[in-house]
N, C-alpha and C positions, 0 to 999 in steps of 0.2 A: 260532506253532508250539509244540506241547506238548513238553516235555523229558522223557525217560524218567526215572523215579525213580532208577534205578541210577546214572545219570550225575551226579545231584545229590549222591550220597553221603549221603542222609538215611535214617534208619531209619523204618520205618512206624509210625504212631501206634497204640499198643496200646489198644484200646477196653476199657471197663469192661463186664463181662458179668454179666448177671443174668437170672433167670427172666422169661418173658413177662408173668406176671401176679404181680408182687411183692405180698406181703401186709403188708410192713412199710413204715415210714416211711423213705424213701430220702434224707432230708436228713441231713447229718452232724450228729452230736450233741456234737462236742468243741470247738465254736467259741466257747463261752461265756467262756473265759478270754482271749480275744484283746483286745489293745489296740493302738491306733495308735502308731507311733513319734512322739515329741514331745520338745521341749526348746528351750532358748534358741537353739540353733544349728541347728534343724531347721525346714524349711518344711513344716509338717504341714498336713493338710486344713483344720483349724480356722484356721490362719494364712491360708490361701488365701481362706476365706469371710470372715474379718474384715479382710483387707487392704483399704485404701482403693481405690476405683474411680474414677480420673479419667476424665472424658469427653473430648470433642474441644474443643480451644481455639478461642476466637472472639476475634478482634482488634476493638478499637474502630475507628470510622470513620477516625481519624487514624493508626491503626497504632502508637500508643505504649504501649497497654495491651492485656492479654489477660485474658479470664476463662475458667475451666475448671470445668464442673460436676463435682461430687465427692460421692460417698456412702461411708459406712463403716458396716458392720454390727457390732453389739455383742451377743454372746450373753448377757453379764451384764445388759444393759439390755433385751434383745430388741427393739431398735429399729435402724432403718436411718437414720442421721443424714445428712441432705442439706445441701449448702452450695455455694457457689462460691468458688474462689480467684481473686484478681486479682493479676496480676504485671505489672511493667514490661517492655516490649520495647525501650526505649531504653537508653542507657548509664546510666540511673538506678541509684543504689545502694539504692533502696527495697527492703525485704523484702516478699515476697508477703503479702497478708492473706486471711483466710477470713471470708466472710460467711455466717452460718448461715441455712438455710432450714428452720425446724423443721417447717413443713407441707408441705415439698417445693415443687413448682411448677417453672416454666421461666423462664429469663432471656434477654434479648436487649438489645443496645445501642440507646439512643435517640439518644445523641450521644457525643462523646469523653469525657465525664465523667459520664454518666448510664446507669445500667443499669435496665431495666425488669424487674419480677418479677410474673409472673402466677401467682396462687395461689388455691386453692379457698377460698371464703368461705361464707356461709350460703345454700346452694342456687344459687350462681353462682360465676363466676370473677372475682376482683378483680385489678385492675392497679395496681401501685405503681411509683413512681420512686425510685431509690436514688442519692443523689449520692456520687460518688467524688472524693476530693481527693488530689492528688499534690503534696506540698509540697517544693520544691527548697531544700536548705539551702545558705546562703552560707558557713557556717563549715565546720569539719572533720567535723561530724556527718553521718550518712546521710540521704538523702532519706526522706520518710515518706508511705506510702500509707495512706489511712483512709476510713472511710465514717461521718463523725461525726454525721450527722443521722438522725432516724427517717425511714422510708420515707414518701413522699407518695402519698396515694391519688389515683388518676386517674379511675377509673370501673370499671364491671363489664361482663362479657359475659353474655348471657342464659342461658347454660348453664355447666356445669362442665367440659365436654369440649373447649373450644377449645384448639388446640395448634399446633405448627409455625409459629412466628411469624417473619415477615420484614418489617422495617420499612424504608420508603423515606423518608429524611428530605427528599429533594428534592420528592417529591410530597405529603408529609404524609399518607401512607396506610399503614396497618398491614394486611398480608396474613397470613391464618392459615387453618387448616383446622378444620372441625367436622363433626359428624354431624347430618343433617337428614332429615325425612320427604319424601315425594315432592313436597310443595308447595314445598320449598326455602326455607321461611321459618324463619330462626333464632329469631325471637321467639316462635314457636308451639311450639317443641320441648318446652318444659317441660310445657305443658298436654297435648300429644299423648302425652308419656311417661306422664303420670298416667292418661290414658284407656286406653292400651295395657296398662299394668300392672293396671288394674281392669276388663278386658274380660270377666271371668267364667270364663276358662279359660286354660290355658297351652299350648295346642296350637300347633305350628308347621306351617304348610301351605306347600307349595312346588309350583310348576308348572315350575320350571327350575332348573338348577344355578347357582351353588353353593347347597347347603343349609347346609353348614357349611365353614368355611375355617380352617386351621391349628389353632385351639383354640377357635373361637367359632361357635355356631349363627347363621346369617345372619338378621337381623331386618329390620324395615321401613325402617331408616334407612341412609344411605350417606354417604361422605365427600364434602365439597365445599370449594371455596376461597371465602374472603370477603375483603372489604376494608372497612375503617372508618377514619374520619378520626382522626388523631393528630398534633397540631401544637403548636408552641410560639409564643406571642405575643412581642411586643417586650420584655415584662418577664420573659421566660424562664419563663412559667408554661405548663405543659402542659395541653392540652385534648383530652379523649377524646370521640369522637362517639357518637351513638346510632343511626345508620343503618348497618345491616350489609348490604352489597351482596353478593349471591350471584353470583360471577363465572361460575359454571357453570349458572345457572338455565336450565331448558328445553332444555338441550343433551344430556341422557342421559349426561353425563360424570361420572366420579368420580375424584377426586384429592385426596390422595395415594393411590397404588395399594395395596390391601391385599395381604398382611397386614403388610408391613415398610416401606411408603412413608413418608417424612417430608419434610423440607425439601429433600432431594435430588431430589424429584419436581417441584419448581417453583422459579422464580427471578423476581426483580423487578428492573427496570431502566427508566429513562426513561419512566416512566408506563405500562408494560406488564408483563403477567405471562405467562410462558411455563410450560407444564406438560405432563406426560405422563399419559395415561389409557388404560385398556383400550379397544380398538375398541368402540364403542357397538352394533354390529350383531352381531358374532360371539359365540357362547357362550363365557363366561369359562373354564369348566372344561376345555375341550379346545382352547383357543387361547391363545397368549401375545402376540398382536399388540397392541401399544400404539402410539397415535398422539401426535404432539406438536402442540400448539396454542398460539396466542398471543391475548391478549385485553387490552383496555384495563383499567387498574387501577380504573376507575370502572364497569366492566361494558360489555355489548354483546355482539355476536355473535363467538364465537371463530373464528379463522382457522386452518385446518390447514396445517402446514408440511411434514409427511411426505406421502408419496404412493406409490401402487403396492403391491406385495406385499412384506411384510417381517415380521420378528418383533417382539420387545419393544423398547422404547426406554427409556433411563434417563438421569438426570443432565442434564436440560436446563438450559442457562445462557444469559444475555444478556451481551453486551459492555457495559462501562460506559456507552458512549454510545447503547446500544440499537439499533445499526445491524447487528449480526450476532448470530446465535444458533448454539449448538452443542449437540450431544447425542450420546449413544451409541446405536447401532442394530445390532440382530442381524438377519441375513438370513432365517433359517428361522422361520416361525410354528410354534409347538409345541415348540420346543427352547430351554430357558431357559439353556443353557450354550453356545450358539453364540458364535462370536468376535464380540466387541463392536468396532464400528468408529466412529470419530469422523466425524460429519456436520456440515458447516458450512452455514449458510443466510445468504446476504447478503440482508437484508431490504429494502435499498434497490433492489437489482437483481432481486429475486425469483428468485435462482438458488441451487440446492442442490447440493452436491457432497461426496463421500466423501473424507476426507483420508487415512485410514490403511488403505486398501484392500489394500495389499501388506505390511502389518506384522503378523507372526505373534504378537501379543500382544493381550490384552483390557484396554483402559483402564478406569478406574473413576471416580474423581472428576475433574471438569474445572473449570478456572478461567481466564478471560481475563486477560491482562495489563491494567494500568491504561490503556494506550494502545489496547487491542483488537487489537494487531498480532501477539501471540503467545498460544499456548494451552498452559497448564501442566496436567499430569494425572498421576495415579498409574496403575501397571500392575504386575501380578504378573509376575515374571521369575525363574524357577528357585527358587521357594520363598521369595523376597523380594518386598516391595512397594515399588517404587521411584518416584521422582519424575522425570518427563520434561518436556521442552518442545519445541515445534515452532513455527516461524514460520508465519504464515498467508500463503498465496501470493495473487497477484492473482486475483480472482474470475473463474473461467471464463466464457465467453460464453453458455454454456447449462448446464442442470442435467445432472450426470453422476455415475455411481457410480465411474468410473475415469478421473479427469482425468490428463493427461500433465503431471507436475510435475518440477521440478528435484530433484536428490537431497537438498538440504538441507531441502525441504518434506516429505519422506517418511522422514527418518532422524532419529528422536527422539534428543535429547541427554539423557543421564542426569545428574540433579543429585545423586542419592543412590545408594548401592550396597546399601541396606537399613538396618535390618531390615524394618519394616512401616510404611509412611506412610499417612496419611489426612488428611482435613479440610483441603484446600488453601485458602488465602486469600491472594490477591496484595495486596501493600501498596505504598504510595508509596516512593520512593527505592530501587527496585530490590531489594525484599525479598519474601519468601514465607513465610508462616506454615504450618507443618505440625504434625501431631500424629503421634508415633511410639511403638510398643511393640515388645517383642522377647520372646524366650523367657525372659529374665531380669527384665523390667520391664513393668508396666502403662504406660498412656499418659503421655507427657510432651510438652510443647510445645518445638518447635525453630524457630529462625529461620534461614532461608537468605538470604544476602546476596551481592552481586556480580552481580545479574541485569542491571543496566544495561550493565555491561561485556560480559557474555555476549550479550545481544541485539544490541549494537552489532557484535560480532565476527561473529555469524550473518548480520546484515544486510549486512556489508561484503564477505563472501566467499561463493563457491559451494562452497568446500571445507568438509568437516565439521570442526567445532570441538569442543573438550572444555571442560567446566565447570571454572573455576579459582576459584570463590568459596568461601564458608565456610558450614558448617552448625553453628550454635551452639545448645547446649541451654539453654533458658530456665527450665523448672521441674524439680524433683526431688521430686515430690509423695509418692512412697512410698519413697524412698531410706532414710530412717531406719528404717521398718518392716521393711525387708528386710536391714538391716545384720547381718552375721555369719551369714547363712543359706547363703552360698556356693552360689548357684544355678548350674547348668550352662548355659553358652551353647550347648550342642549342637555336635556335630561332623558336618559334611555328608560323605556318601560317595556314590560312583557305582558302578554295576555294570551289566553287560549283562543285559537282561531278555528278554522275549518278542520274537521276530523280530529279535533282536540289537540292540534299541534301548537307548539309554542311559537308565537309571533312577536317580533320586536318593532318598536317604533321610537320616535323622539318627539319631544315637545320643547318649544322655545317660547319663553314668556316675554310679553312686551315690557317696554319701559314703564316704570310706575306700578308694577305688579305688587299687590298686597293680598296676603292670604285672607279669605272669608269676605272679600268684597263681591258678593254674589251677583252674578249676571252683569258684570261690568264690561267684559271684553268681547269684541267680535272674534270669531274663530275662523281660521282658514285651514282646510285640508289640502295639502300638496301631494299629488300623486306622481310617482317617478315613471319614467319610460323604460323601454327595454323590449318586453316586460322583464327580461332578464338583466336587472340592474338593482341598485340599492341606494337608499339614503344612508350615506356614510358620514363619518366624522372627518369631513373633507371640505376644503374651500371650493366655491364655485363662482365664477364670474358671470353666470347667467341666472340660474335658479338658486339664488342665495337666500336661504331661510332667514338669516338675520335681517335682511332688508325688509322682509315681510313683517317680522316681529317689531322692527323700529318704525314701521308705519302704523303701529297700534294693534296688530293682530296677534292673538294667541295661535302659534303655528304648530300644526300636527303633521308629522311625517310617519308613515307606516310602511313597513316592508312586507307586503303580503305574499301569498303564494306566487312563485315565479321569481322572487328576488334572489340575488346572489349573496354569497358569504356565509350562508347558513346551512350549507350541505347541499349536495346535488339533488336529493330527494325533493326539497322544497322548490328548487329551481325548475326541475323537470315537471312538477306537478301541474303547471299551467298549460301544458301541451293539450291542445283540443279542448281547453276549458277556460277560455279567456273570460267568459262572462260568469264563471261559476265560483270556485273556491276563493279566488282573490277577493271577491265582493262579500263573501261571508267574513273573511278576515277584516276587510275595511269596516264593515258594519259592527263587528265585535270590538275592534280597536276604537271606533268612534264612541261606542257605548262606554267603554272603559274610560276614555278621556272625559266624557261628560259626567260620569259618576264620580270620578276622582277630583275634578276641578270645578267646584261650584261657582267659581269666579267667572267661568266662561258663560256667555249668553248664547244658548243654542238657538235662540230666535234670530241671531245675527250671524248665521253660518254661511260660508262661501267655500268653493273649491276650485282648484286649477290643476291642470296636468298637461303634459306634452308627450307626443308620440303614443306609446301605449297608455300613458296617463291621459292623453287626449281621447283615446278610445274609451277609457274609463269614464271620462266626463260625459261622452255621448251615450254610453251605456247607462249611467246613472240617470241621465235625462229621460230615458224611456222606461225607467223602473222606479216610479215614485213610491212603490211599496217598500223599498229599502229603507225609507224613513229618515234620511239624512236631513231633510227640512232645509236644504240649501236655498238661499234667497237669490244667488247669482252664481254662474259658472263661467270658467274660462277654459277653452280648448285651444291648445297651441299645436299645430301640425299633427292633428289626431286622425285616427281612422273613423270614417263615417260609414262607408260601405266596405265591409271586410272582404267580401267576394270580389268586388271590383279591384281592390288593392292587390289581390292575387294575380291579376293580369297586368296591372299598371306599375308595380313597384320595380325597382332596378334589381335587387337581389332576390330572385325568385325562390331560392332555396329557403329563405326565411318563412315565407307563407306556406310553402309545401310542408315544412316540418311542423309549424305551429298548428296548422288547420287540417293535418292528416292527409295531405295530398294536393294535387293541382286543383284549381277552382272547379273544374268540371268532374273530378273524381267523386264517386258516390259518397265516400266518408267525409270528404271536405265539404261537399254541398250540404250534408246533414248538419255539420258543425256550423257552417255559415247560416243556415236557416235558423239555428238555435240561438246563435250569439252575435248576430249581425246588428249593429245599432240602427241601421237605416230601416230594419223591419219593424221597429217599435216607435216610429216617428209620431204615430197617432197619440202616443202617451206623453209626448214632450210638453212642457209647460213652464220651465224655469228660464228666466232671462239669461242670455248667453252671449258672451264675447268670443269671437273666433279669430284667431291670428294664424296667418300662414305665409310661408316664404315661397316665392315663385320658382326658385331653383331648388326646391326640395323634390328630388327625384325618388327618394325613399317612400315618401307619402305625397304624391302630387297635389297641387293646390286645389284641384277639382274636388278633393275630399272636404276641404274647408268651404269651398263655394257651394257644394251640394248641401252641406248642413245649414249654411246660411240661407239658401233658397228655402229649405223646409221651414226654418224658423220664421222667416218673413211671411211666407204664405199662411202659416198658422197664427200670425198676429202676435207672436211672442217678442217682447223687447229683445233686440239683438243688434250686434254690431260686427262688421267684418273689417279687419285690418290686414292688408296685404303688404308684404315687403318684397318688391320685385326683384331685388338683388340678393336676398338672403336665402340660405338653404334650410336644412332641418333645424339649424340654430340661427339665432340672431347675434351676429358677431360685430357688425359695424357699431362703433361707439354711439353715434347719434341715434341709430336705430334702436340700440339697447335702451337708451334713456326714453325714447318714445314708447317702447314696448312696456316699460314699467309704468309710464304715465297713464297709458290706456288701461292696463291692468287694475291699477289702484283707483283710477277714476271710475271704472266700471263697478268695482266692489263698493266704493263709497256711495254710489247712487242708491244701492239697495240695502246696505247695512251700516252706512256712516252715521255719525252722531245725529244728524238731522232726521234719521228714521226712527230714532228711539222714542 
């Protein structure tokens, strides 16, 4: 239901007026004196870019050590230094150590005291073993972690692109992914690469979609899974094989699934590999269906575990004994944000059943307990990403999507309350390794204990139980770098939105905030992308709310209709209504903030958004009656002409779902006519900065160029920033700093202190 503007108490947005055909440069000319706020106690954009970036923790097989991939950029050196940190998980007093990886590469555990390092060599990828020592002191001194010996060379892969390593010590096989030509032969890739590069032209010819995906033009190679012998002899010497087995050969399968698939797309246990792949028959660009298969680690014919009609599948895992499999499955083909449900497959009984059919949340990462009787998982819940556990019920007599199960089997028990967990790894002795970040901290490793007692309690009773164990922080990898920065933890708020639904948001206050200092602070509304996404209590290296707060802005983050983690109904409700209910939510949330915080100066309001958030910026531009009264806008890689995007985007299924069909279908045309920002350009009037990446194939750069052309011809102050080598995100460190500079310079021009 749309709320009349008068009831919101918001003034209409006053548009900038200019002639239809301006002869002057409409870019502001007074921005050259701008500089970013910086200082020892300020978390400035440069601090964000140079802050260390820890990855996901990975525990050793014995569960007494963990390594964390780590990178840190230096503007002075113009280098991104990479390394791994190793820390104890036991009661050891040892201090974590850092092992530099000057040439980058990937690490994985070979055994409890050996880390493998795959790093690019001379035209190939070399594999090394690094010995880790943990010396326990008998005197009063601390334990000592060290890597005292030079890395030991084990062998080489035929290419430089092998990645996503999973080592099975029990089977003595290393499983990994790499890109191969249609013959599937890893050993011929190098020669075929040379032939392709020297073919005499650089034309790309396509007979089917995809032609390009995310940021890459599709070539003749595709991803596949391989296994190779890697074992240790009685003298503890490692041996790396030379026979690379293509586990997907002649199957027309490709895994991991592009563009973001990694080790979460396959798992290894008990001599078998489980994986997910796009359906080999359906066209990739307008279908999301993925199937799950299992294959012997030495090769053979894959067996499909999924069946019937369904959408995408994610995060396939095997129990430690290899007797059960689990994965996440979406019901609707063509809808990437449908509710994810946990599916269990009993491999011994050949029975498949859905475990979380009635649970209104979408799990993400999955991990079996060491006994295989419990399943641990993460799931977003009201803008937090929590850890849950469920016991596995007795296997039903036949496959079913809706088994009749006792309450304890369908009522997940929460182990954490936030902020944002990932990277689950179950360990011996009732422990669980997780990685967590928050609005005030990048990733750190945490250890959850007390799971044996919890599992015993769940098993012993049909009543619902609560977790009484401990969550202990293990690493503090960026704590010293953030000391004295006084980051805001964010304050959650709730209000009534469209159709009287409860809607959540966050506010972050700037440094120096004092209650009852009326109209002191400029305010920025940040609008998330997706649209099926959320502002969560989670760290970001790109759109980091604390960076905006520390530049002196009161930051508002709202999770409107279409957002995730609040139940599937809210997520689904944006379908065919992009310009409808979400903007009722944004208006109501904006009113709540202005009514609740008189310290905010509503006459110094700005807004920024990316992707769907960029669509929202362009939609707000054409609807001054919303009454936000923004003085400046920033659109990053946003939708300008929604119907055009239905033809030009890479993943066609997204538009077809969101807009009710293909761009020429009657229902879709009606939706585009109603909610297309380009149809309302005649009402545009607010100064706007447009940023776009030339390698953004999700929303091609012509979206940004088209909007800029409109602004320029209307005589509205505007600026276009193009990043020729960036995709939908700005990832290059120098470009990231430039992005922040342009955004804050633009805001300052219209709501900075000189405008007061």
